[in-house]
Structure formats: structure tokens, C-alpha cells
C-alpha positions in Angstrom: -21.9 -46.7 -63.5 -18.9 -48.6 -62.3 -17.2 -48.6 -66.0 -18.0 -44.5 -65.9 -16.2 -43.9 -62.8 -13.2 -46.3 -63.4 -11.1 -43.4 -64.7 -11.0 -41.8 -61.1 -8.2 -44.2 -60.3 -5.6 -42.0 -62.6 -6.2 -39.2 -60.2 -5.5 -41.3 -56.9 -1.7 -40.4 -57.1 -2.0 -36.8 -57.8 -0.4 -34.5 -55.2 -1.8 -31.1 -54.7 0.6 -28.5 -55.3 1.2 -25.0 -54.7 1.1 -23.3 -58.0 3.4 -20.5 -57.1 6.9 -21.5 -55.7 7.7 -19.5 -52.8 9.9 -17.2 -54.8 7.4 -16.9 -57.5 4.7 -15.8 -54.8 6.9 -13.1 -53.5 6.5 -11.3 -56.7 3.4 -12.7 -58.5 1.8 -13.0 -55.0 -1.7 -11.5 -54.4 -3.3 -9.2 -56.7 -5.8 -8.4 -54.0 -8.7 -6.3 -54.5 -11.0 -5.9 -51.6 -14.2 -6.9 -53.6 -16.0 -6.8 -50.3 -16.0 -3.3 -49.0 -17.7 -0.5 -50.8 -15.8 2.2 -48.9 -12.6 0.6 -50.0 -13.6 0.4 -53.6 -15.1 3.9 -53.8 -11.8 5.5 -52.8 -9.9 2.9 -54.8 -11.4 4.0 -58.1 -10.7 7.5 -57.4 -7.0 6.7 -56.8 -4.8 8.8 -59.2 -2.6 6.8 -61.5 0.9 7.7 -59.7 4.2 8.7 -61.4 7.6 9.1 -60.1 8.1 12.8 -59.1 11.0 14.8 -60.4 12.2 15.0 -57.0 12.6 11.3 -56.6 14.2 11.0 -59.8 16.7 13.6 -58.9 17.2 12.1 -55.5 17.7 8.6 -56.8 19.6 9.6 -60.0 17.3 8.0 -62.1 17.0 8.8 -66.1 13.5 9.6 -67.8 14.1 6.3 -69.4 14.4 4.3 -66.5 11.6 6.3 -64.7 9.4 5.1 -67.3 10.4 1.5 -67.0 10.0 1.5 -63.2 6.7 2.8 -63.7 5.7 -0.1 -65.4 6.6 -2.2 -62.5 4.5 0.2 -60.3 7.7 1.7 -58.7 7.0 5.2 -58.1 8.7 6.1 -54.7 11.9 5.4 -53.0 9.9 3.1 -50.5 8.3 1.2 -53.5 11.8 0.5 -54.5 12.8 -0.5 -50.9 10.2 -3.0 -51.0 11.0 -4.4 -54.4 12.9 -7.5 -53.3 14.8 -10.1 -55.2 12.9 -12.7 -57.2 16.1 -15.0 -56.7 19.5 -15.0 -55.8 22.6 -15.9 -57.9 25.8 -17.1 -56.1 29.0 -15.7 -57.6 30.8 -15.9 -54.5 32.5 -19.5 -55.3 33.2 -21.6 -58.2 31.8 -25.2 -58.5 33.9 -27.8 -60.3 32.1 -28.8 -63.4 31.8 -32.5 -62.5 30.0 -31.3 -59.2 27.8 -28.8 -60.5 24.1 -29.7 -59.8 21.5 -30.0 -62.5 18.7 -27.4 -62.6 20.3 -25.1 -59.9 22.1 -21.8 -60.6 25.8 -22.2 -60.2 29.1 -20.6 -61.2 31.7 -22.7 -63.1 35.2 -21.7 -64.5 37.0 -23.2 -67.2 39.3 -22.7 -70.5 37.4 -22.6 -73.8 38.5 -25.6 -75.8 36.0 -25.4 -78.8 34.2 -22.9 -80.3 31.8 -23.0 -83.4 28.6 -21.6 -85.0 26.2 -24.2 -86.1 23.1 -23.7 -88.5 21.0 -26.8 -87.5 18.2 -26.7 -86.5 19.0 -22.9 -86.1 21.9 -20.7 -86.1 23.7 -20.6 -82.7 26.9 -20.4 -80.9 28.3 -23.4 -79.6 31.3 -23.3 -76.7 32.8 -26.1 -74.8 34.9 -25.5 -71.5 36.9 -27.6 -69.2 38.3 -26.9 -65.9 40.6 -30.0 -65.4 38.0 -32.0 -63.2 37.4 -34.3 -65.9 34.1 -33.0 -67.4 33.3 -30.6 -70.1 30.3 -28.2 -70.4 28.7 -27.0 -73.3 27.5 -23.2 -73.6 25.0 -22.6 -76.0 23.8 -19.1 -77.4 21.0 -18.6 -79.8 21.3 -14.9 -79.9 24.8 -13.6 -80.0 27.2 -11.1 -81.6 30.8 -11.0 -83.0 31.8 -9.4 -79.3 30.5 -12.7 -77.8 32.7 -14.8 -79.9 35.7 -12.7 -79.1 34.9 -12.8 -75.4 34.9 -16.7 -75.4 37.7 -17.5 -77.9 39.6 -20.6 -77.8 42.4 -20.6 -74.9 40.4 -17.9 -72.7 39.8 -18.6 -69.2 35.9 -17.6 -68.4 33.2 -17.9 -65.7 29.7 -19.0 -66.7 26.5 -18.2 -64.3 23.5 -20.0 -65.1 21.4 -23.4 -64.8 23.3 -26.7 -66.1 20.7 -28.8 -68.1 21.1 -32.1 -69.9 21.2 -31.4 -73.6 21.5 -33.2 -76.9 25.3 -33.4 -77.0 25.8 -33.3 -73.0 25.5 -31.1 -70.1 25.0 -27.6 -71.2 24.2 -23.9 -69.8 21.9 -22.0 -72.1 22.7 -18.2 -72.4 24.6 -18.2 -69.1 26.2 -14.9 -67.9 29.9 -14.9 -68.9 32.8 -13.2 -66.9 36.6 -12.9 -67.7 38.2 -15.0 -65.1 41.5 -13.3 -65.4 40.2 -9.5 -65.0 37.4 -10.1 -62.5 37.3 -11.4 -59.0 34.7 -13.4 -57.2 31.5 -11.5 -55.6 31.5 -10.7 -52.0 28.0 -11.4 -51.5 25.1 -13.4 -53.3 23.9 -11.6 -56.3 20.1 -10.6 -56.2 18.1 -10.9 -59.2 15.0 -8.5 -59.3 11.7 -8.7 -61.3 12.3 -6.3 -64.3 10.9 -5.3 -67.7 12.6 -5.2 -71.1 15.1 -2.3 -71.3 15.7 -2.1 -67.6 18.8 -4.5 -67.0 19.8 -5.8 -63.4 22.9 -3.9 -62.6 20.8 -0.5 -63.4 18.1 -1.9 -61.0 20.5 -2.8 -58.4 22.0 0.5 -58.5 18.6 2.4 -58.1 17.4 0.2 -55.2 20.8 0.5 -53.4 20.5 4.1 -53.6 16.8 4.1 -52.4 18.2 2.1 -49.5 20.5 4.8 -48.5 18.3 7.7 -48.6 15.1 6.2 -47.3 14.6 6.7 -43.5 14.2 2.7 -42.3 13.6 3.4 -38.6 11.3 1.1 -36.8 7.6 2.0 -36.6 7.1 -0.5 -34.0 8.5 -0.5 -30.5 11.7 -2.7 -29.4 9.6 -4.3 -26.7 6.8 -5.6 -29.1 9.5 -6.9 -31.4 11.2 -8.6 -28.7 8.1 -10.2 -27.6 7.5 -11.4 -31.5 11.1 -12.3 -31.8 11.3 -10.1 -34.8 14.5 -8.2 -36.1 14.6 -4.6 -37.0 13.2 -3.4 -40.4 16.6 -1.8 -41.6 18.3 -5.0 -40.5 16.0 -7.2 -42.6 15.6 -5.1 -45.6 19.4 -4.9 -45.9 20.1 -8.6 -45.5 17.5 -9.6 -48.2 18.8 -7.1 -50.8 22.6 -7.7 -50.0 22.9 -11.0 -48.1 26.3 -11.6 -46.5 28.3 -14.5 -47.9 27.2 -16.7 -44.9 23.7 -17.0 -46.1 23.0 -19.8 -48.6 20.2 -19.4 -51.4 18.1 -21.9 -49.7 18.2 -19.9 -46.4 17.2 -16.7 -48.2 14.1 -18.4 -50.1 12.7 -19.8 -46.8 9.8 -17.9 -45.6 10.6 -18.9 -42.0 13.8 -16.5 -42.2 13.2 -13.6 -39.6 13.9 -11.2 -42.0 11.0 -12.6 -44.1 8.8 -12.7 -41.0 9.4 -9.3 -40.1 8.2 -7.9 -43.5 5.2 -10.4 -43.6 4.3 -9.2 -40.0 4.5 -5.4 -40.8 2.2 -6.2 -44.0 -0.2 -7.9 -42.3 -0.5 -5.6 -39.4 -0.9 -2.7 -41.9 -3.7 -4.6 -43.3 -5.3 -5.4 -40.1 -5.0 -1.8 -38.9 -6.6 -0.5 -41.9 -9.5 -3.0 -42.0 -10.3 -2.1 -38.2 -10.1 1.6 -38.9 -12.6 1.3 -41.8 -14.9 -0.7 -39.8 -14.8 1.9 -37.2 -15.5 4.4 -39.6 -18.4 2.4 -41.0 -19.8 2.1 -37.5 -19.9 5.7 -36.8 -22.0 6.3 -40.0 -25.8 6.7 -39.7 -28.6 4.8 -41.2 -32.2 4.3 -40.7 -33.2 1.4 -38.0 -35.1 -1.1 -39.6 -36.4 -3.1 -36.7 -39.7 -4.3 -38.5 -42.7 -5.5 -36.4 -42.8 -9.1 -37.6 -46.1 -9.0 -39.3 -45.1 -9.9 -42.8 -41.8 -12.2 -42.0 -44.4 -14.1 -39.8 -46.9 -14.5 -42.4 -44.2 -15.8 -44.8 -43.0 -18.2 -42.3 -46.5 -19.7 -41.8 -46.9 -19.7 -45.7 -43.7 -21.9 -46.3 -43.9 -25.5 -47.0 -40.7 -26.0 -45.2 -39.3 -24.9 -41.7 -36.0 -23.0 -41.5 -32.9 -24.9 -40.5 -31.1 -24.0 -37.2 -28.5 -22.2 -39.2 -30.9 -20.1 -41.4 -32.7 -19.2 -38.1 -29.1 -18.1 -36.7 -28.4 -15.9 -39.7 -32.0 -14.3 -39.5 -31.2 -13.3 -36.3 -27.8 -11.8 -37.0 -29.3 -9.9 -39.9 -32.3 -8.7 -38.0 -30.1 -7.4 -35.2 -27.9 -5.5 -37.8 -30.7 -3.8 -39.3 -32.1 -2.4 -36.2 -29.0 -0.7 -35.5 -28.6 3.1 -36.5 -25.2 2.4 -38.6 -25.3 0.7 -42.0 -25.0 -3.1 -41.9 -22.4 -4.3 -43.9 -22.8 -8.3 -43.8 -21.5 -11.2 -46.0 -24.0 -14.0 -46.2 -22.3 -17.0 -47.5 -23.3 -20.6 -47.7 -22.9 -23.6 -49.9 -24.7 -24.3 -52.8 -28.5 -25.0 -52.0 -27.9 -23.9 -48.3 -30.9 -21.7 -48.7 -29.8 -18.0 -48.8 -32.6 -16.9 -51.0 -35.3 -17.3 -48.3 -33.0 -15.5 -45.7 -32.7 -12.7 -48.2 -36.7 -12.7 -48.7 -36.9 -12.4 -44.9 -34.6 -9.5 -44.6 -36.4 -7.6 -47.4 -39.5 -8.2 -45.4 -37.9 -6.6 -42.1 -37.1 -3.4 -44.3 -40.5 -3.2 -45.8 -42.0 -3.8 -42.2 -40.1 -0.6 -41.4 -41.4 1.6 -44.2 -38.4 1.1 -46.2 -37.8 -0.3 -49.9 -35.4 -3.0 -50.6 -33.4 -3.7 -53.8 -32.2 -7.4 -54.8 -29.4 -7.4 -57.6 -28.2 -10.4 -59.2 -25.4 -10.5 -61.9 -27.1 -12.3 -64.8 -30.5 -12.1 -66.2 -31.3 -15.8 -65.4 -30.3 -15.5 -62.0 -32.1 -12.4 -61.3 -35.1 -13.7 -63.0 -35.0 -16.7 -60.8 -34.9 -14.4 -57.6 -37.8 -12.4 -59.2 -40.0 -15.8 -59.6 -39.2 -16.8 -56.0 -39.9 -13.5 -54.4 -43.3 -13.1 -56.3 -44.3 -16.6 -55.3 -43.6 -15.7 -51.7 -44.5 -12.0 -51.5 -47.5 -11.5 -53.7 -49.9 -13.7 -51.3 -48.7 -11.1 -48.7 -50.3 -8.4 -50.8 -46.7 -7.0 -51.9 -46.0 -6.3 -55.7 -42.4 -7.2 -56.7 -41.2 -5.2 -59.8 -38.7 -6.4 -62.2 -35.9 -4.3 -64.1 -33.6 -5.7 -66.5 -31.5 -4.5 -69.5 -33.9 -6.5 -72.1 -37.0 -5.3 -70.7 -39.4 -3.2 -73.1 -39.3 0.2 -72.6 -43.0 0.7 -71.4 -42.7 -2.1 -68.8 -39.6 -0.5 -67.5 -41.1 2.9 -67.1 -44.0 1.4 -65.2 -41.6 -0.2 -62.8 -39.5 3.1 -62.5 -42.7 5.2 -61.7 -43.7 2.7 -58.9 -40.2 2.6 -57.3 -40.1 6.5 -57.2 -43.4 7.2 -55.6 -43.1 4.3 -53.1 -45.9 2.4 -54.4 -43.7 -0.6 -54.7 -41.3 -1.9 -51.8 -39.2 -4.2 -53.6 -37.3 -4.4 -56.7 -35.4 -7.4 -58.3 -33.1 -7.1 -61.3 -29.8 -6.7 -63.0 -27.4 -3.8 -63.5 -30.5 -2.0 -64.6 -31.3 -1.2 -61.1 -28.7 1.2 -60.9 -29.4 3.0 -64.1 -29.3 6.8 -63.6 -33.1 7.4 -64.3 -34.2 4.6 -61.4 -35.1 6.6 -58.3 -36.0 5.1 -55.0 -38.5 6.8 -52.5 -36.9 5.3 -49.6 -34.1 2.8 -50.3 -33.1 1.1 -47.0 -31.7 -2.2 -48.0 -29.5 -3.5 -50.7 -29.2 -7.3 -51.3 -26.4 -8.3 -53.6 -26.3 -11.8 -54.8 -22.9 -13.4 -56.1 -21.5 -10.2 -55.0 -17.7 -11.1 -56.4 -19.3 -11.0 -60.0 -20.4 -7.2 -59.8 -17.9 -4.4 -60.7 -17.3 -1.9 -57.9 -19.0 1.1 -59.7 -22.2 -0.9 -60.3 -22.6 -1.9 -56.3 -21.8 1.7 -55.3 -24.3 3.2 -57.8 -27.1 1.1 -56.3 -26.0 1.8 -52.7 -25.9 5.6 -53.5 -29.6 5.5 -54.4 -30.3 5.4 -50.9 -28.9 7.2 -47.9 -26.4 5.2 -46.0 -28.3 1.9 -46.9 -28.0 -1.4 -45.0 -26.0 -3.8 -47.3 -26.4 -7.7 -47.5 -24.0 -9.4 -49.6 -24.4 -13.0 -50.7 -22.0 -15.5 -51.9 -22.1 -19.2 -52.8 -18.5 -19.4 -52.8 -17.4 -20.1 -49.3 -14.5 -18.2 -47.8 -11.8 -20.0 -46.0 -11.2 -19.1 -42.6 -7.8 -17.5 -43.1 -9.2 -15.2 -46.1 -12.1 -14.3 -43.7 -9.6 -13.3 -41.1 -7.5 -11.1 -43.3 -9.6 -9.8 -46.2 -13.0 -9.5 -44.6 -12.0 -8.0 -41.3 -14.1 -5.1 -41.8 -17.2 -7.1 -42.6 -19.6 -9.2 -40.3 -19.8 -12.7 -41.9 -22.8 -14.9 -41.5 -22.3 -18.5 -42.4 -25.3 -21.1 -43.4 -23.4 -24.1 -42.4 -26.3 -26.8 -42.7 -28.2 -27.9 -45.9 -31.9 -28.5 -45.8 -33.1 -32.0 -44.7 -33.7 -34.5 -47.3 -30.9 -33.7 -49.6 -29.0 -36.7 -51.3 -25.2 -36.6 -51.6 -24.1 -36.2 -55.2 -21.7 -38.7 -56.5 -19.0 -37.4 -58.9 -17.5 -39.3 -61.8 -14.3 -38.3 -63.8 -14.8 -39.6 -67.3 -12.3 -39.2 -70.3 -13.8 -37.9 -73.4 -13.1 -40.7 -75.4 -15.7 -42.6 -73.6 -18.4 -40.0 -74.4 -20.7 -42.8 -75.9 -21.1 -44.6 -72.5 -22.1 -41.3 -70.8 -24.8 -40.8 -73.3 -26.1 -44.3 -72.7 -26.0 -43.3 -68.9 -28.2 -40.2 -69.7 -30.8 -42.4 -71.7 -31.0 -45.0 -68.6 -31.5 -41.8 -66.0 -34.1 -40.4 -68.2 -36.1 -43.9 -68.8 -36.3 -43.9 -65.0 -38.5 -40.5 -65.4 -35.4 -38.2 -64.1 -33.9 -35.4 -66.0 -30.5 -34.4 -66.8 -28.5 -31.4 -67.5 -25.4 -31.3 -70.1 -23.3 -28.3 -69.9 -21.1 -27.0 -72.6 -17.7 -25.6 -71.8 -17.5 -21.5 -71.6 -15.5 -20.3 -74.2 -14.6 -16.8 -73.0 -13.2 -15.4 -76.3 -16.2 -15.6 -78.5 -20.0 -15.9 -77.5 -20.5 -17.0 -81.2 -18.0 -20.2 -80.7 -19.9 -20.9 -77.5 -23.1 -20.9 -79.3 -21.8 -23.2 -82.0 -20.6 -25.5 -79.4 -23.8 -25.7 -77.6 -25.9 -26.0 -80.8 -23.2 -28.9 -82.3 -23.8 -30.6 -78.9 -27.5 -30.4 -78.9 -27.5 -32.0 -82.5 -25.2 -34.6 -81.5 -27.2 -35.5 -78.5 -30.5 -35.5 -80.5 -28.7 -37.9 -83.0 -27.5 -40.2 -80.2 -30.6 -40.1 -78.1 -33.6 -39.9 -80.6 -36.2 -40.9 -78.1 -35.5 -38.1 -75.7 -36.8 -34.5 -75.6 -33.9 -32.2 -75.5 -34.0 -28.3 -75.1 -31.3 -25.8 -75.5 -30.2 -22.5 -73.2 -27.3 -20.4 -74.1 -26.4 -16.7 -73.2 -27.3 -15.3 -76.7 -30.8 -16.0 -76.2 -33.5 -13.5 -75.1 -34.8 -13.7 -71.5 -38.3 -14.7 -72.5 -36.8 -17.5 -74.5 -34.6 -18.7 -71.8 -37.5 -18.5 -69.4 -39.7 -20.6 -71.7 -37.2 -23.4 -72.0 -36.5 -23.4 -68.3 -40.2 -23.6 -67.7 -40.5 -26.7 -69.9 -37.6 -28.3 -68.2 -38.9 -27.4 -64.7 -42.4 -28.8 -65.6 -40.6 -32.0 -66.7 -41.6 -31.8 -70.6 -37.8 -31.7 -71.5 -35.6 -34.7 -70.6 -32.1 -33.1 -71.1 -31.3 -29.4 -70.9 -28.0 -28.4 -72.8 -26.7 -25.2 -71.6 -24.0 -23.1 -71.3 -23.0 -22.2 -67.7 -25.7 -19.8 -67.6 -27.4 -22.4 -65.2 -24.5 -22.2 -63.1 -26.7 -20.4 -60.3 -30.2 -20.0 -59.4 -31.8 -22.9 -61.1 -33.7 -25.3 -59.2 -35.0 -28.7 -60.6 -35.6 -31.1 -58.2 -36.2 -33.8 -60.6 -32.6 -33.3 -62.3 -30.6 -36.1 -61.2 -27.6 -36.2 -63.6 -25.4 -33.4 -64.4 -22.8 -33.9 -67.4 -20.0 -31.0 -67.6 -17.9 -31.2 -70.8 -14.4 -30.1 -70.7 -14.5 -29.9 -66.9 -10.7 -29.4 -67.1 -11.4 -25.6 -68.4 -13.3 -24.8 -65.5 -12.4 -23.3 -61.9 -13.1 -25.1 -58.8 -15.9 -22.7 -57.6 -17.8 -23.0 -61.0 -17.5 -26.7 -61.0 -18.9 -26.9 -57.4 -21.9 -24.5 -58.0 -22.7 -26.6 -61.4 -22.8 -29.7 -59.3 -25.0 -28.2 -56.8 -27.6 -27.8 -59.5 -28.5 -31.4 -59.0 -29.0 -33.4 -55.7 -32.0 -31.0 -55.1 -34.7 -34.1 -54.6 -34.9 -37.5 -52.8 -33.2 -39.5 -55.9 -29.6 -40.4 -56.0 -27.7 -37.8 -58.1 -24.7 -38.0 -60.3 -22.5 -35.4 -61.6 -20.1 -36.5 -64.6 -17.0 -34.5 -65.2 -16.0 -35.0 -68.8 -12.3 -34.1 -69.4 -10.0 -34.2 -72.5 -6.1 -35.0 -72.4 -3.6 -33.9 -72.0 -4.4 -32.4 -68.5 -2.2 -29.6 -67.1 -0.7 -30.0 -63.6 -3.6 -27.0 -62.6 -6.4 -29.2 -64.2 -5.3 -32.3 -62.5 -5.2 -30.6 -59.0 -8.7 -29.2 -59.6 -10.4 -32.4 -60.7 -8.7 -34.1 -57.8 -10.2 -31.8 -55.3 -13.6 -31.8 -56.9 -13.8 -35.7 -57.2 -12.7 -35.9 -53.4 -14.7 -33.2 -51.8 -18.3 -32.2 -51.7 -17.8 -29.6 -49.0 -17.8 -26.2 -50.2 -15.7 -24.8 -47.5 -12.9 -27.5 -47.9 -13.1 -27.0 -51.6 -12.8 -23.3 -51.1 -9.6 -23.9 -49.0 -8.2 -26.2 -51.5 -8.7 -23.6 -54.2 -7.4 -21.0 -52.1 -4.3 -23.3 -51.9 -4.1 -23.8 -55.5 -4.6 -20.4 -56.8 -3.6 -17.8 -54.2 -5.9 -15.2 -52.9 -5.9 -12.9 -55.5 -7.2 -15.4 -58.2 -9.6 -16.8 -55.6 -11.3 -13.3 -54.9 -11.2 -12.4 -58.5 -9.0 -9.7 -57.6 -6.6 -9.6 -60.8 -9.0 -7.1 -62.5 -7.8 -4.6 -59.7 -4.1 -4.7 -60.4 -3.6 -3.5 -56.7 -0.9 -5.6 -55.2 -1.6 -5.7 -51.3 -0.1 -8.7 -50.0 3.3 -9.1 -51.5 5.1 -11.0 -49.0 2.7 -12.9 -46.7 1.1 -16.3 -47.6 -2.1 -16.8 -45.6 -1.7 -20.5 -45.0 1.9 -20.4 -44.1 1.9 -17.4 -42.2 -1.2 -18.0 -40.2 0.5 -17.4 -36.8 1.8 -13.8 -37.9 -1.9 -13.1 -39.2 -3.2 -14.1 -35.6 -0.7 -12.2 -34.1 -1.4 -9.0 -36.2 -5.3 -9.4 -35.5 -4.3 -9.4 -31.7 -2.0 -6.5 -31.9 -4.0 -4.3 -34.1 -6.9 -3.3 -31.7 -4.5 -2.5 -28.9 -2.2 -0.4 -31.0 -5.6 1.7 -32.1 -6.5 2.0 -28.6 -3.3 2.8 -26.9 -0.7 4.0 -29.5 -2.5 5.9 -32.3 0.9 7.6 -33.1 2.3 4.2 -33.9 -0.7 3.2 -36.2 -0.4 6.6 -38.1 3.3 5.8 -38.6 3.0 2.5 -39.6 -0.1 2.9 -42.1 1.8 6.0 -43.5 4.9 3.8 -44.3 3.0 0.6 -45.6 0.1 2.2 -47.4 1.6 5.7 -48.1 -0.7 7.2 -50.8 -3.0 4.2 -50.8 -4.3 4.4 -47.2 -7.2 6.0 -48.6 -8.7 3.0 -50.5 -9.2 1.3 -46.9 -11.4 4.1 -45.8 -9.1 5.2 -43.2 
């Protein structure tokens, strides 16, 4: 295997990086959906699509055309415009000699046009040369231009050009710089803000609209001076005006530094609004009513005695936390997270039994049929010896079997159901639903989880995730949830070795598969997920199967993919689990839930296409037994910087929490939570890693304000969430 992992050295000098620059994060920052709170989501789904009111249009002197453009930027109110901060700044306050002008940094130069020509190779373009007496000449290149541009930059004219200088074919050049007539226009008195915009809404128009919004919007402080003094934060009005119209004494570098007091003030206000909202949402939930499900311990003890293993200390702790919550008369809202293979399923089964002991029903929902099926098999194995029937509900089920299952749930004959989204169909009724368990909760649409929850009264909810949540994220976005962590793996697990291998050495990997299987062990071979086309994905998996059968004729190789019927999948998986197949070729349907202790090798094709959470989950499918396990990540070059960063992390780390932390750094919270689908920008300014001290201050101050100064809380939320406060359950 030494040859196989030699490629890993390629990655030894790769530095992790922030995909978003600071300036980029300010505007692309976090597309944050709160995928963890049903109350939040319920109201979020009901939010109207806002439009700018005629009153606001009139007040800000905005045309109908501009209003439509602003709508595309989600700018509907004067306050929205006030918070629409510059992406960057241009310095038009002074002139840089051409010979001293930096490469790759926006600057302003002035010079006389000494040459102008239109060239046609490789395409039509206008080339202008200017000189300023410093001994250097600068090329200005325009691919799109008009006759008026040629007139503006005629030979002999003195002009100013604003833009980034780059090394070009003929020499240093600016491409499509902003041009000013040096003789008729003076220098700017402050740095010029450049705002995120859309086609058809130019910078001067946007600047004028935002300036008007600043003039008409009350910018008084919601926070008392004593608090601002203690936190060493400036006033809000001062901060906003500085960032929109910075005085000439400030440099571009200072303004892009997140430690600038003006930025710190906006970040703190935003984080405080979030913390206040989450705490109020939690208060509202805790004031709700749910049936207390204490249980008498008869079923849970019976299952414990029947298990061939003892629970870890971490599992015991988490079981106690869940039991304590379920015994309350307000609904439990707990997130159970644990690394791959930490034993969340048995914790879920014991929780379901506690509900059943109390006379209630439990529902277990998983996002895919294969995962739901795995849960169903496990639950049947554990619960049927206790005299409990477990019913199965899925979309592919025959009508007769489905109707029988629904009838048993409706009359209360069956206490537990496992299934997919079919559990929340309109025609599925529960007699007394008391506990909802949602696995891989981030994969479900909001409406789906709500539909299931609404089948009972205010039911207890246990959400499970094998994607560990980094501490900063938990402090911020999970403030209204109780979080349990299984931070201990069952004994007897062997560490998994990870190898990075270039695809050109695929034949070596095939040979390694053969050696593994000759030792009596088994292997997974995972094909890349092709989101655009299921058909293409199937084709890839089928081709891989044929290729492996040709390369490894002595091995028995099976195939599992997303287009197969549930029964067919189950049959192949059963063959693999029984050891009658040496290799299982699969799409990422095996990412979660499949447990084959004899599988000691995982080969993942095109690992560069996959996210860190997915790679970690897949890798966790091996290492379930006592044998040394290996995960081979096949990659194809060229690799993007993002792919390099991901592969470096997965190669260096096996701890799910550390991987999640690195993933958060690489992608940002919105991507990490799968929140792009919501389109709701919640954290626009704060960065969880950089601004941890502000988050901790907001967490400390929020409960005090709620208790002592409700009027401040109300004013702060009204400003920062305005019409959006509803989606936090406030």
C-alpha cells in the first residue's frame, strides 16, 4: 500500500483557505436557513414575498424600473438599503504615478493619450496608451466600446483612469477602466463605495438611492450608551455613515478589516438580534404543552438485556437527557448528533420505547428508502422479540401493504412506524403520536417534517444528524435547541487509514481490492454522484461494474443504484451482508445506514466532486469490524483549490467534529447547513470564527435584556428583523 498512498505527499503543502474573502463574505456571506427549528420554518414558509411599497418608492424618489431592480437584490425598505453595504471601495481621492501603481489593486492614474487604435486580432478592441511623465506608459484596453469612447480618449486629451493594473501581452494594462476627463473634473473628497448590484442598476443611481435612505431613516441607537461603552462599540449612525461614505483619512485596507469598530458594531447588533430571537423562540416552545412520556422502563430494560453489547457512557448520558426531556409537559426539541458509527440508532430505539411505555406512538422518518429500510430492519430485530409490531411505510410499497399499515396506525394497534416521506401523506393517521424521530434531519424539506409533526398534538421531537455541528455554529444557530452529543465510539473499532490516489493509478487500486478480497474481506466501490442526471449516474455505475468484472474476474461483484426498486436493493445488500458478494459497486445510496462489519475497504471515485460531510460519512461505512480498514480516495486532475482543501482535510483528520469545523471554515455556515435552498440572508456581516468574542457577548447580554429591558429587545428586533421576526417564532 506504500505505492498507493505516495500521492498524499502532493497535498502536504496545501494551505487551507477561506473561500470567501472578507469583502466577498460581506455580501455573499451566509444564506442561512434555520433547518433545525420547526416553529421557525413554519412561519418562514408562510412569509409573503415582499415588494417595495409605493410610499417607500415616493419617499426615496425611486422609479418603477429601479424598484424592480432593487427587488432582485432583496431590497424592499429604506432600512434594507441602509444595510446594503459596499462590496469594496475605489480610491479616486488621489492620483498614483503610473510607474508606482501597484499590480492587482484598484488605483487611479492620470496621463495624456499618446496613441489610440482599433485592432481586430484576436477580436475587435480599442487600445489606448497614456503617459504621465513618470517614464512609464499604460495600456487601456476596451473590448466593448462606442465612438463616444474614442472621442473621449482622443490623442492629446488628458484623462484619468480608475481600475486594476494587470500584466498584459504588450505591457501593463487596465481592462475597461472607469474614465474621467482630467481637465473638467476634480478629485473625489472621499473613497467611492462600490455596491453589489444587478444589470440595469448602475453605481451612481444606487449610491444616490442609498444616500437618500440614510437621510430619511431614523438611525437612533436601540442599545443604551452604558452598554455600548462597556463593549467599546460606536453608535450605529456613526458606523453606517462611515462605511457608506468613508472620510479621506481612511484607507481601503482599514475599511475592509472586520476589526474596524464600525464593522464590529454591525456584527454585534446582528448577532444580538439572532440570539434574542432564538431565546424568545425557545421560551415560546417551553411554554407549549405536550404529553409527559415518562415510561415505566419495562420495554427499555427488556431491550437492554437482549442486546449483545453494552451502551457506551456517552450513549447512557444521551439516553438520560432524552428521557428527562420527554418526561416534561412541554415538547422536547432535541438534536442528537454523533459521528458516523457512534450508535445513534439504539438511542433512538430506546427513546421510542419510552414513548410506547407511556401509551403513545412513535414515528421514525429517514430521507431515503435504503436508510429507512436499514432502520426498519434494526427496529424489527430489536422490538419484535419484545412483542411489538413495527410497520413500514414507503412510496414504493404495494397499495395493500400500505393500507394495512395505515389501518394499524390509525386504530393504535401498532405503536411504531418507520418510513420515508410516505409517513406524512394526508391519508396517514396516528391514534396518539407522541414522539417523532427524524434521521439525517438536514436532508428533509421543512414542509415534510412539519407535516409529520402536525399529525400529533405538540409532539416531542428528536432530530438526529451524523454531521457534527461545530461549537460556534451550535452557539449561534442552534440556540433554541437542546443538543446531545455522542462523543465516544463503541469499543473494538479500528482506525480507518485514508489514501489519496490519482485516477491514473486505478489499476493498482483494483489489484489492492483483489488482495483484500482474497483475505476473505469485502470492499465497497462508490461511483460519483451525478446530480444532473440519474440516467448518467446509472450509466457510470454500470460501466464501473463491467470494468471491475473484466479486471477482477475471480471476484463476485454486485451493483446498487438509485434507480433500483427497494426490493432489488435489499436483495443485493443482503447478499453483500451475508458475504456472498466480494465487492459492492454503488452510487452514494450507501452513504448512510449500511452496516457490514466484514467490509474493510472503501474506494471512492472522483472524491474531488464530493463534500467533506459526504466523504466522511462514506468512509465511516468501513471500520465496523476488528480488521484494519482502508478508504481510498480516487481523484482526477486538475483539482480546484476547493477540492484540494477538502481532500487535505479528509486525509489529515478522522474526527468528525474537526472535519465539520474545517468544513465550516471552507464553505461558510450557509453552505454547511444546506441553507442555500432558503434564500434568506440572516447573517450578512458576522463571521462565526472571526467574531466568536462578539457571539459570546451577544449570548451573555441577550438573556439579561429579555429579563430586564423588554422594550430594548422589542426595538432591536423590530429594527433588525422588521417583518421577518415571525420566522423565529417570536
